[in-house]
Structure formats: C-alpha cells, structure tokens
C-alpha positions as CSV (number, residue, x, y, z in Angstrom):
1,X,29.0,-43.3,150.2
2,X,32.2,-45.5,149.4
3,X,30.6,-49.0,148.9
4,X,26.7,-47.7,149.0
5,X,24.5,-48.3,146.1
6,X,21.5,-46.1,145.0
7,X,18.5,-47.2,145.6
8,X,15.2,-46.3,144.0
9,X,12.6,-45.1,146.3
10,X,9.7,-47.6,146.4
11,X,11.9,-50.3,145.5
12,X,13.1,-53.6,147.3
13,X,16.1,-52.1,148.4
14,X,14.6,-48.7,150.0
15,X,13.0,-50.3,153.1
16,X,14.7,-47.1,156.4
17,X,13.8,-49.9,158.5
18,X,10.0,-49.9,158.1
19,X,8.4,-52.7,158.0
20,X,5.6,-51.9,156.0
21,X,7.7,-50.7,153.5
22,X,8.9,-53.9,153.1
23,X,5.5,-54.9,151.9
24,X,5.2,-51.6,149.6
25,X,7.9,-52.3,148.1
26,X,7.5,-55.7,147.7
27,X,4.3,-54.8,146.2
28,X,5.4,-51.5,143.7
29,X,8.6,-54.5,142.7
30,X,6.1,-56.9,141.6
31,X,3.6,-54.8,140.2
32,X,6.6,-53.1,138.1
33,X,7.9,-56.1,137.3
34,X,4.3,-56.6,135.4
35,X,4.2,-53.8,133.5
36,X,8.0,-54.4,132.1
37,X,7.1,-57.5,130.7
38,X,4.2,-55.9,129.5
39,X,5.9,-53.3,128.0
40,X,8.4,-55.7,126.3
41,X,6.1,-58.8,124.9
42,X,3.2,-56.2,124.2
43,X,0.8,-59.0,126.2
44,X,-1.1,-58.2,129.2
45,X,0.3,-59.3,132.6
46,X,-2.7,-60.8,134.3
47,X,-1.9,-61.6,137.5
48,X,1.4,-62.4,139.8
49,X,0.9,-65.8,140.9
50,X,4.4,-66.2,142.6
51,X,7.7,-64.7,143.8
52,X,10.4,-65.4,145.5
53,X,13.4,-63.1,147.3
54,X,16.2,-64.4,145.8
55,X,20.5,-63.4,146.4
56,X,20.3,-60.9,143.5
57,X,16.2,-59.9,143.6
58,X,13.0,-61.8,142.5
59,X,11.8,-64.7,140.7
60,X,8.7,-64.1,139.8
61,X,5.8,-66.2,138.4
62,X,3.4,-64.0,135.8
63,X,0.6,-64.7,134.0
64,X,0.1,-63.3,130.6
65,X,-3.3,-63.3,128.3
66,X,-1.7,-64.3,125.0
67,X,-4.3,-64.7,122.9
68,X,-8.1,-63.7,123.9
69,X,-10.6,-65.7,122.6
70,X,-14.7,-65.8,122.8
71,X,-15.6,-67.5,125.2
72,X,-13.1,-66.6,127.4
73,X,-12.1,-70.1,128.5
74,X,-10.7,-71.0,125.7
75,X,-8.4,-67.4,125.9
76,X,-4.5,-68.9,126.1
77,X,-2.9,-68.2,128.8
78,X,1.2,-68.4,129.8
79,X,3.0,-68.5,132.7
80,X,6.4,-66.6,132.4
81,X,9.1,-66.6,135.3
82,X,10.6,-63.5,135.4
83,X,13.6,-62.0,137.1
84,X,13.6,-58.8,138.2
85,X,16.9,-56.6,139.9
86,X,17.3,-55.8,143.6
87,X,16.6,-52.0,141.7
88,X,13.2,-54.0,140.5
89,X,14.4,-53.5,136.8
90,X,13.6,-56.4,134.5
91,X,16.7,-58.5,134.2
92,X,15.0,-61.8,132.3
93,X,11.7,-63.5,131.7
94,X,11.1,-67.2,129.9
95,X,7.6,-68.7,129.3
96,X,7.6,-71.9,130.8
97,X,4.0,-73.0,130.7
98,X,0.8,-72.3,128.0
99,X,-3.3,-73.3,128.9
100,X,-6.5,-72.4,128.3
101,X,-7.7,-70.9,130.6
102,X,-11.0,-72.6,131.2
103,X,-8.5,-76.5,131.8
104,X,-7.3,-76.9,135.0
105,X,-3.6,-78.3,135.9
106,X,-3.6,-82.2,136.4
107,X,-3.3,-83.6,139.7
108,X,0.2,-85.4,140.5
C-alpha cells in the first residue's frame, strides 16, 4: 500500500492496463466534469469542445448555455475552461468566451 493512491473506478487513473478502459475513462471523466460544472453554475453544459490530459489531470473547454432566447440562434452560450484532477473531480473553472449561438468565429 505504501505510496499507492486510491482510484475511483471509471475515472482517469484506473485502466487496469486495458486500452479500451482508457477511452471509457476519458469519456466518463468528460461527462462527469460537465455534470459538475452544471451543478456548480446552474447552467446547462451542452458539449465538451476540447480536452487535454495534463500533468495534474485534465483541462477541458465546455460549451454552456447561459441564456436561452427565441429564436434559438440568438441564445447566449459561453466557453468555460475547466480543470479536473486525476480522480475526475472538478478543481476549477473560468469563463473564457461568450457568444451568440448563431454567430461564427471570425477568420484569423
């Protein structure tokens, strides 16, 4: 037991050497992070638009519905940068962008 850390089954650290478990763990981690962000903000997380494994866990970009409008193309969404630890627990978030659903990003 010396030095071993408890890992919650189904999250980033417990793959048991199974390559298919890595994908399941990634999917579960992303889903759980979106749910935790919804619980904390009270706003619906619509999708994960990017994610990256980091030394401390994961960094995700989650698209959130901030204000529903009619028509739906006028609804306000936001991109949140979310940090998740190695056990799949949300440890921080911040809004990095706010936009109308019907507007495309400008070309650079």
